[in-house]
MMTF fields as JSON, N, C-alpha, C and O atoms, coordinates in Angstrom:
{
  "mmtfVersion": "1.0.0",
  "mmtfProducer": "UNKNOWN",
  "numBonds": 499,
  "numAtoms": 500,
  "numGroups": 125,
  "numChains": 1,
  "numModels": 1,
  "chainsPerModel": [1],
  "groupsPerChain": [125],
  "chainIdList": ["A"],
  "bondAtomList": [4, 2, 8, 6, 12, 10, 16, 14, 20, 18, 24, 22, 28, 26, 32, 30, 36, 34, 40, 38, 44, 42, 48, 46, 52, 50, 56, 54, 60, 58, 64, 62, 68, 66, 72, 70, 76, 74, 80, 78, 84, 82, 88, 86, 92, 90, 96, 94, 100, 98, 104, 102, 108, 106, 112, 110, 116, 114, 120, 118, 124, 122, 128, 126, 132, 130, 136, 134, 140, 138, 144, 142, 148, 146, 152, 150, 156, 154, 160, 158, 164, 162, 168, 166, 172, 170, 176, 174, 180, 178, 184, 182, 188, 186, 192, 190, 196, 194, 200, 198, 204, 202, 208, 206, 212, 210, 216, 214, 220, 218, 224, 222, 228, 226, 232, 230, 236, 234, 240, 238, 244, 242, 248, 246, 252, 250, 256, 254, 260, 258, 264, 262, 268, 266, 272, 270, 276, 274, 280, 278, 284, 282, 288, 286, 292, 290, 296, 294, 300, 298, 304, 302, 308, 306, 312, 310, 316, 314, 320, 318, 324, 322, 328, 326, 332, 330, 336, 334, 340, 338, 344, 342, 348, 346, 352, 350, 356, 354, 360, 358, 364, 362, 368, 366, 372, 370, 376, 374, 380, 378, 384, 382, 388, 386, 392, 390, 396, 394, 400, 398, 404, 402, 408, 406, 412, 410, 416, 414, 420, 418, 424, 422, 428, 426, 432, 430, 436, 434, 440, 438, 444, 442, 448, 446, 452, 450, 456, 454, 460, 458, 464, 462, 468, 466, 472, 470, 476, 474, 480, 478, 484, 482, 488, 486, 492, 490, 496, 494],
  "bondOrderList": [1, 1, 1, 1, 1, 1, 1, 1, 1, 1, 1, 1, 1, 1, 1, 1, 1, 1, 1, 1, 1, 1, 1, 1, 1, 1, 1, 1, 1, 1, 1, 1, 1, 1, 1, 1, 1, 1, 1, 1, 1, 1, 1, 1, 1, 1, 1, 1, 1, 1, 1, 1, 1, 1, 1, 1, 1, 1, 1, 1, 1, 1, 1, 1, 1, 1, 1, 1, 1, 1, 1, 1, 1, 1, 1, 1, 1, 1, 1, 1, 1, 1, 1, 1, 1, 1, 1, 1, 1, 1, 1, 1, 1, 1, 1, 1, 1, 1, 1, 1, 1, 1, 1, 1, 1, 1, 1, 1, 1, 1, 1, 1, 1, 1, 1, 1, 1, 1, 1, 1, 1, 1, 1, 1],
  "groupList": [{"groupName": "UNK", "atomNameList": ["N", "CA", "C", "O"], "elementList": ["N", "C", "C", "O"], "formalChargeList": [0, 0, 0, 0], "bondAtomList": [1, 0, 2, 1, 3, 2], "bondOrderList": [1, 1, 2], "singleLetterCode": "X", "chemCompType": "L-PEPTIDE LINKING"}],
  "groupTypeList": [0, 0, 0, 0, 0, 0, 0, 0, 0, 0, 0, 0, 0, 0, 0, 0, 0, 0, 0, 0, 0, 0, 0, 0, 0, 0, 0, 0, 0, 0, 0, 0, 0, 0, 0, 0, 0, 0, 0, 0, 0, 0, 0, 0, 0, 0, 0, 0, 0, 0, 0, 0, 0, 0, 0, 0, 0, 0, 0, 0, 0, 0, 0, 0, 0, 0, 0, 0, 0, 0, 0, 0, 0, 0, 0, 0, 0, 0, 0, 0, 0, 0, 0, 0, 0, 0, 0, 0, 0, 0, 0, 0, 0, 0, 0, 0, 0, 0, 0, 0, 0, 0, 0, 0, 0, 0, 0, 0, 0, 0, 0, 0, 0, 0, 0, 0, 0, 0, 0, 0, 0, 0, 0, 0, 0],
  "groupIdList": [1, 2, 3, 4, 5, 6, 7, 8, 9, 10, 11, 12, 13, 14, 15, 16, 17, 18, 19, 20, 21, 22, 23, 24, 25, 26, 27, 28, 29, 30, 31, 32, 33, 34, 35, 36, 37, 38, 39, 40, 41, 42, 43, 44, 45, 46, 47, 48, 49, 50, 51, 52, 53, 54, 55, 56, 57, 58, 59, 60, 61, 62, 63, 64, 65, 66, 67, 68, 69, 70, 71, 72, 73, 74, 75, 76, 77, 78, 79, 80, 81, 82, 83, 84, 85, 86, 87, 88, 89, 90, 91, 92, 93, 94, 95, 96, 97, 98, 99, 100, 101, 102, 103, 104, 105, 106, 107, 108, 109, 110, 111, 112, 113, 114, 115, 116, 117, 118, 119, 120, 121, 122, 123, 124, 125],
  "secStructList": [7, 7, 2, 2, 2, 2, 2, 2, 2, 2, 2, 2, 2, 2, 2, 2, 2, 2, 2, 2, 2, 2, 2, 2, 2, 2, 1, 7, 7, 7, 5, 6, 6, 5, 7, 2, 2, 2, 2, 2, 6, 6, 2, 2, 2, 2, 2, 2, 2, 2, 2, 2, 2, 2, 2, 1, 1, 1, 2, 2, 2, 2, 2, 2, 2, 2, 2, 2, 2, 2, 2, 2, 2, 2, 2, 2, 2, 1, 7, 7, 1, 1, 1, 7, 7, 1, 1, 7, 1, 1, 2, 2, 2, 2, 2, 2, 2, 2, 2, 2, 2, 2, 2, 2, 2, 2, 2, 2, 2, 6, 1, 7, 7, 7, 7, 7, 6, 6, 6, 1, 7, 6, 6, 7, 7],
  "xCoordList": [94.919, 93.984, 93.463, 94.141, 91.963, 91.368, 91.311, 91.046, 91.52, 91.827, 90.542, 90.888, 89.484, 88.66, 89.178, 89.163, 89.661, 90.268, 91.645, 91.936, 92.436, 93.96, 93.294, 94.007, 92.1, 91.802, 91.068, 90.786, 90.81, 89.979, 91.114, 90.981, 92.528, 93.564, 94.246, 94.998, 94.131, 94.683, 93.965, 94.529, 92.618, 91.607, 91.892, 91.947, 92.08, 92.586, 93.616, 93.572, 94.81, 95.837, 95.887, 96.446, 95.218, 94.987, 94.098, 94.257, 92.971, 92.335, 93.396, 93.399, 94.21, 95.148, 96.018, 96.242, 96.552, 97.374, 96.411, 96.861, 95.084, 94.435, 94.368, 94.653, 94.064, 93.872, 95.079, 95.029, 96.376, 97.769, 98.123, 98.668, 97.631, 97.956, 97.077, 97.51, 95.761, 94.902, 95.255, 95.137, 95.608, 96.157, 97.022, 96.982, 97.938, 99.536, 99.328, 100.156, 98.421, 98.267, 97.392, 97.588, 96.239, 95.465, 95.226, 94.214, 96.387, 96.601, 97.121, 97.509, 97.133, 97.939, 96.971, 97.404, 95.62, 95.089, 94.688, 94.074, 95.333, 95.031, 93.735, 93.01, 93.402, 92.518, 93.297, 93.532, 93.646, 94.45, 95.687, 96.282, 96.217, 97.953, 97.077, 97.607, 96.099, 95.73, 95.981, 95.475, 96.53, 96.563, 95.182, 95.182, 94.167, 92.508, 92.618, 92.097, 93.094, 92.864, 93.737, 93.33, 94.901, 95.859, 95.365, 95.442, 94.639, 94.008, 92.946, 92.749, 91.848, 91.039, 91.018, 90.121, 92.166, 92.713, 93.402, 94.109, 93.081, 93.8, 92.194, 92.168, 91.47, 90.095, 89.709, 89.256, 89.947, 90.173, 91.066, 90.606, 91.99, 92.968, 92.729, 92.705, 92.6, 92.208, 91.036, 90.989, 90.333, 88.87, 89.641, 89.731, 90.087, 90.639, 91.099, 90.975, 91.495, 92.839, 91.518, 91.068, 90.918, 89.917, 88.994, 89.008, 88.272, 87.115, 87.402, 86.691, 88.079, 88.444, 89.07, 88.82, 89.854, 90.146, 88.97, 89.185, 87.843, 86.872, 85.952, 85.428, 86.143, 85.203, 85.975, 85.351, 87.27, 88.201, 88.323, 88.679, 87.877, 87.969, 89.284, 89.496, 90.245, 91.618, 92.115, 91.625, 93.334, 94.922, 95.179, 95.138, 95.407, 95.866, 94.855, 95.314, 93.672, 92.642, 92.921, 92.878, 93.326, 93.743, 95.005, 95.248, 95.977, 97.284, 97.509, 98.543, 97.147, 97.406, 96.775, 97.118, 95.955, 95.364, 96.342, 96.838, 96.627, 97.735, 99.199, 99.844, 99.576, 101.158, 100.827, 101.367, 99.673, 99.688, 99.32, 99.337, 99.081, 99.121, 100.449, 101.023, 101.359, 102.621, 103.308, 103.963, 103.475, 104.167, 103.995, 105.025, 103.043, 102.684, 102.949, 103.401, 102.518, 102.739, 104.444, 104.875, 104.947, 106.663, 107.509, 108.586, 106.899, 107.536, 107.239, 108.244, 105.87, 105.299, 106.397, 106.559, 107.101, 107.655, 109.121, 109.751, 109.629, 110.832, 111.327, 110.871, 112.226, 112.712, 112.739, 113.252, 112.183, 112.399, 113.803, 114.674, 114.217, 115.025, 114.916, 115.985, 113.962, 113.631, 113.639, 113.855, 113.345, 113.511, 112.158, 111.948, 110.97, 110.006, 109.586, 110.286, 108.635, 107.931, 106.252, 105.96, 105.399, 104.721, 103.868, 102.703, 104.932, 104.376, 105.376, 106.055, 105.576, 106.334, 106.909, 106.001, 108.006, 108.361, 107.968, 108.546, 106.809, 105.663, 104.923, 105.354, 104.187, 103.426, 102.108, 101.576, 101.812, 100.744, 101.485, 100.992, 102.495, 103.386, 103.647, 103.413, 104.188, 104.254, 102.947, 102.93, 101.712, 100.79, 100.147, 99.267, 100.311, 99.96, 100.286, 99.647, 101.631, 102.92, 102.601, 101.965, 103.254, 103.648, 102.144, 102.046, 100.962, 100.087, 99.338, 98.886, 99.251, 98.606, 99.422, 98.761, 100.179, 101.249, 100.605, 100.553, 100.301, 100.065, 98.808, 98.504, 97.761, 96.246, 96.073, 94.904, 96.784, 96.828, 97.311, 96.655, 98.488, 99.19, 97.703, 97.154, 97.247, 96.284, 94.771, 94.058, 94.79, 93.674, 93.874, 93.124, 94.985, 95.698, 95.52, 94.874, 96.181, 95.922, 94.834, 94.621, 93.766, 92.511, 91.566, 90.366, 92.087, 91.185, 91.391, 92.428, 89.983, 90.215, 90.684, 90.333, 91.387, 92.225, 91.38, 90.765, 91.409, 90.933, 91.785, 91.608, 92.67, 93.504, 94.819, 94.645, 95.917, 96.847, 96.554, 95.783, 97.366, 97.301, 98.064, 97.935, 99.039, 100.015, 99.065, 99.272, 98.045, 97.584, 96.242, 95.714, 95.817, 94.823, 94.848, 96.028, 94.134, 94.318, 94.567, 94.108, 95.212, 95.602, 94.337, 93.74, 94.102, 92.773, 91.75, 90.719, 91.722, 90.625, 90.219, 91.096, 89.217, 89.154, 88.893, 88.885],
  "yCoordList": [110.212, 109.077, 107.927, 107.371, 107.655, 107.104, 105.393, 105.102, 104.217, 103.078, 102.649, 101.941, 102.943, 102.964, 103.542, 103.053, 104.749, 105.474, 104.773, 104.623, 104.371, 103.407, 102.141, 101.569, 101.69, 100.466, 100.686, 99.762, 101.714, 101.887, 102.038, 101.373, 102.814, 102.945, 101.894, 101.838, 100.749, 99.388, 98.908, 98.682, 98.686, 97.951, 98.717, 98.183, 100.175, 101.053, 100.488, 99.985, 100.35, 99.642, 98.364, 98.117, 97.609, 96.398, 96.058, 95.138, 97.22, 97.122, 97.468, 96.882, 98.429, 98.781, 97.6, 97.416, 96.757, 95.705, 94.617, 94.199, 94.084, 92.864, 93.621, 92.855, 94.908, 95.204, 95.36, 95.458, 95.366, 95.266, 93.69, 93.305, 93.103, 91.437, 90.859, 90.027, 91.124, 90.884, 91.663, 91.014, 92.807, 93.695, 93.06, 92.74, 92.697, 92.253, 91.011, 90.73, 90.069, 88.611, 88.841, 88.035, 89.752, 90.123, 91.208, 91.52, 91.687, 93.007, 92.534, 93.365, 91.24, 91.195, 90.39, 89.534, 90.619, 90.35, 91.284, 92.337, 90.485, 91.428, 91.33, 90.339, 92.647, 92.409, 92.774, 93.925, 91.695, 91.633, 92.485, 92.181, 93.672, 94.249, 94.868, 94.36, 95.61, 96.091, 95.557, 94.53, 96.182, 95.716, 96.255, 97.015, 95.658, 96.094, 95.715, 96.555, 94.807, 94.651, 95.731, 96.188, 95.989, 97.117, 98.426, 99.272, 98.498, 100.047, 99.953, 100.994, 98.868, 98.975, 99.238, 99.805, 98.754, 98.933, 100.225, 100.402, 101.139, 102.91, 103.229, 103.136, 103.443, 103.995, 103.72, 104.527, 102.148, 101.188, 102.0, 102.217, 102.392, 102.4, 104.223, 104.65, 104.896, 106.103, 106.629, 107.485, 105.629, 105.794, 105.204, 105.881, 103.92, 103.504, 104.623, 104.434, 105.49, 106.565, 107.509, 107.453, 108.302, 109.513, 108.902, 109.412, 107.902, 107.707, 107.322, 107.978, 106.605, 106.368, 107.652, 107.745, 108.767, 109.708, 111.054, 112.186, 110.56, 111.67, 111.297, 111.969, 109.322, 109.249, 109.279, 109.371, 109.229, 109.504, 111.099, 111.597, 111.663, 113.578, 114.0, 115.21, 113.221, 114.218, 113.059, 112.063, 113.815, 113.305, 111.784, 110.837, 111.639, 110.812, 109.367, 108.226, 109.653, 108.396, 107.841, 106.625, 109.0, 108.374, 107.863, 106.83, 108.304, 108.136, 106.826, 106.427, 106.066, 105.03, 103.7, 102.644, 103.669, 102.323, 102.505, 101.51, 103.66, 104.141, 103.256, 102.61, 103.308, 102.632, 101.608, 101.173, 100.7, 99.514, 99.09, 97.867, 99.663, 99.105, 99.285, 98.227, 100.503, 100.462, 99.62, 98.945, 99.297, 98.065, 96.664, 96.071, 96.209, 94.981, 94.836, 93.794, 96.302, 96.415, 96.257, 95.435, 96.841, 97.157, 95.634, 95.24, 95.068, 93.777, 93.07, 92.732, 92.667, 91.633, 92.217, 91.373, 93.299, 93.598, 93.53, 93.628, 93.332, 92.749, 91.014, 90.029, 91.163, 89.457, 89.054, 89.681, 87.931, 87.127, 86.204, 86.383, 85.402, 84.346, 83.296, 82.835, 82.907, 81.866, 82.278, 81.497, 83.723, 84.188, 84.351, 84.105, 84.69, 84.76, 86.308, 86.974, 86.763, 88.123, 87.819, 87.164, 88.337, 88.65, 90.148, 90.248, 91.066, 91.975, 92.4, 93.392, 91.821, 91.524, 93.042, 93.77, 93.306, 94.36, 94.732, 95.38, 94.097, 94.559, 95.483, 96.316, 95.933, 96.939, 96.737, 97.766, 95.797, 95.555, 95.835, 96.636, 95.332, 95.486, 96.932, 97.401, 97.765, 99.029, 99.954, 101.026, 99.43, 100.416, 100.06, 100.867, 99.06, 98.713, 99.535, 100.278, 99.055, 99.517, 101.111, 101.736, 101.839, 103.111, 104.266, 105.367, 103.519, 104.091, 104.306, 105.394, 103.055, 102.809, 104.084, 105.112, 104.222, 105.11, 106.505, 107.487, 106.558, 108.22, 108.109, 108.992, 107.188, 107.442, 107.358, 107.62, 107.097, 107.025, 108.462, 109.24, 108.806, 110.357, 111.165, 111.763, 111.009, 111.844, 112.018, 112.975, 110.86, 110.477, 111.32, 112.047, 111.051, 111.568, 113.024, 113.557, 113.794, 115.214, 115.611, 116.547, 115.041, 115.541, 115.322, 115.552, 114.881, 114.784, 115.81, 116.454, 116.225, 117.728, 117.437, 116.612, 118.315, 118.184, 118.86, 119.919, 118.447, 118.995, 119.992, 120.259, 120.492, 121.544, 121.305, 120.539, 121.87, 121.456, 121.596, 122.416, 120.567, 120.916, 121.607, 121.996, 121.84, 123.265, 124.522, 125.267, 124.585, 125.99, 126.121, 127.203, 124.958, 124.763, 125.692, 125.844, 126.168, 126.92, 125.462, 124.324, 125.875, 124.809, 124.816, 125.726, 123.421, 122.499, 122.504, 121.956, 123.106, 123.136, 121.91, 121.046, 121.628, 120.756, 120.553, 119.42],
  "zCoordList": [127.157, 126.254, 127.236, 128.1, 126.896, 127.444, 127.203, 126.037, 128.132, 127.087, 125.974, 125.029, 126.035, 124.874, 123.588, 122.458, 124.035, 122.549, 122.339, 121.153, 123.131, 123.094, 122.358, 121.534, 122.558, 121.798, 120.549, 119.786, 120.376, 118.855, 118.083, 117.056, 118.138, 117.556, 117.375, 116.402, 118.333, 117.95, 116.906, 115.835, 117.079, 115.99, 114.645, 113.537, 114.942, 113.208, 112.868, 111.745, 113.589, 113.309, 112.585, 111.516, 113.341, 112.719, 111.41, 110.608, 111.439, 109.969, 108.753, 107.67, 109.098, 108.03, 107.691, 106.495, 108.59, 108.467, 107.714, 106.648, 108.153, 107.527, 106.059, 105.139, 105.673, 104.394, 103.453, 102.227, 104.384, 103.799, 103.198, 102.164, 104.181, 103.795, 103.01, 102.213, 103.036, 102.126, 100.637, 99.598, 100.609, 99.25, 98.868, 97.679, 99.531, 99.154, 98.631, 97.765, 98.877, 98.008, 97.093, 96.183, 96.785, 95.713, 94.732, 94.104, 94.764, 93.809, 92.435, 91.614, 92.179, 90.711, 89.907, 89.136, 90.043, 88.713, 87.928, 88.097, 86.62, 85.189, 84.541, 84.622, 83.736, 82.563, 81.273, 80.906, 80.67, 79.988, 80.337, 81.372, 79.487, 80.476, 81.478, 82.466, 81.974, 82.543, 84.52, 84.973, 85.06, 86.578, 87.5, 88.468, 86.914, 87.531, 89.079, 89.812, 89.61, 90.923, 91.899, 92.967, 91.327, 92.083, 92.102, 92.994, 90.546, 90.696, 91.369, 91.996, 91.596, 92.434, 93.746, 94.369, 94.203, 95.68, 96.053, 97.045, 95.071, 95.096, 95.988, 97.215, 95.528, 96.174, 97.397, 98.209, 97.605, 99.053, 99.925, 101.046, 99.717, 100.554, 101.079, 102.233, 99.968, 99.954, 101.375, 102.258, 100.927, 101.719, 103.277, 104.301, 103.116, 104.517, 105.532, 106.742, 105.155, 105.497, 105.788, 106.932, 104.911, 104.738, 105.904, 107.024, 105.629, 106.39, 107.735, 108.497, 108.281, 109.83, 110.355, 111.557, 109.868, 110.152, 110.247, 110.678, 109.759, 109.759, 111.233, 112.122, 110.811, 112.366, 113.427, 114.484, 113.521, 114.847, 115.335, 116.403, 114.099, 114.498, 114.196, 114.273, 113.854, 113.662, 112.429, 111.895, 112.349, 111.517, 112.053, 111.268, 113.243, 113.773, 113.585, 113.541, 113.508, 113.263, 111.988, 111.801, 110.727, 109.248, 109.52, 108.896, 110.333, 110.17, 110.739, 110.202, 111.433, 112.232, 111.636, 112.166, 110.665, 109.713, 108.573, 108.042, 108.194, 106.958, 107.505, 106.679, 108.809, 109.421, 109.06, 108.043, 109.829, 109.849, 108.096, 107.955, 107.112, 105.693, 105.556, 105.297, 105.656, 105.181, 105.738, 104.945, 107.115, 107.523, 106.852, 106.528, 106.666, 106.382, 104.622, 104.148, 103.574, 102.755, 102.37, 101.561, 102.83, 102.711, 103.409, 102.961, 104.346, 104.504, 103.313, 102.687, 102.69, 101.776, 100.635, 99.754, 100.444, 99.223, 99.073, 98.02, 100.378, 100.503, 100.486, 101.067, 99.733, 99.646, 100.778, 101.705, 100.878, 101.906, 102.387, 101.535, 103.34, 103.243, 102.165, 101.765, 101.708, 101.023, 99.431, 98.504, 99.321, 97.707, 97.502, 96.315, 98.161, 97.627, 97.928, 98.69, 97.423, 97.697, 97.231, 96.231, 98.023, 97.767, 96.888, 96.502, 96.819, 96.33, 95.152, 95.415, 93.911, 93.405, 92.272, 91.873, 91.953, 91.188, 89.715, 88.843, 89.77, 88.069, 87.799, 88.595, 87.312, 86.93, 88.258, 88.675, 88.654, 89.506, 90.74, 91.534, 90.973, 92.374, 92.633, 93.747, 91.521, 91.797, 91.756, 92.36, 90.917, 91.153, 92.4, 92.699, 93.269, 94.282, 95.547, 96.292, 95.465, 96.857, 96.694, 97.543, 95.196, 95.25, 95.072, 95.616, 94.034, 94.195, 95.547, 95.903, 96.314, 97.634, 98.289, 98.138, 98.704, 99.686, 99.067, 99.807, 98.224, 97.688, 98.086, 98.888, 97.775, 97.903, 99.409, 99.692, 100.437, 101.83, 102.073, 102.765, 101.481, 101.958, 101.88, 102.806, 100.569, 100.164, 101.338, 101.638, 101.657, 102.891, 104.029, 104.68, 104.089, 105.607, 105.655, 106.556, 104.534, 104.145, 104.23, 105.001, 103.469, 103.571, 104.485, 104.334, 105.432, 106.972, 107.185, 107.026, 107.755, 108.3, 110.206, 111.049, 110.196, 111.618, 113.059, 112.937, 113.813, 114.953, 115.718, 116.907, 114.989, 115.378, 116.449, 117.396, 116.297, 117.116, 118.563, 119.06, 119.272, 120.595, 121.213, 122.373, 120.377, 120.702, 121.134, 122.092, 120.271, 120.123, 121.077, 121.333, 121.517, 122.343, 123.95, 124.265, 124.739, 125.761, 127.064, 126.953, 127.933, 128.925, 129.761, 130.335, 129.639, 130.723, 129.767, 130.156, 128.269, 127.337, 126.641, 126.644, 126.095, 125.395, 123.831, 123.348]
}
């Protein structure tokens, strides 16, 4: 793996991390009883995984930003020593956290794969 490719994956992880931080604090806007912001985050999270996987040419490109989002989202959903939660256990929190996990999983699964490295010819690209 070249240094440029490695740097691209680091940037993808940071993209997922930043989306997780922003979404973790901005997912709880309601319109009446509907968690509108949490629902709006679902296609964004799907697109993040799917588009980055397509641009990088494989499932690893979709998985890396998904991992960045998962890490920060589940940390923000755990109770801190001071007792604070960024992603609370209400409807918007459940929609954002679990719906987002499903959305990124679907995005990763739908990303076309460039094929398994195990099945390629030795020395082939």
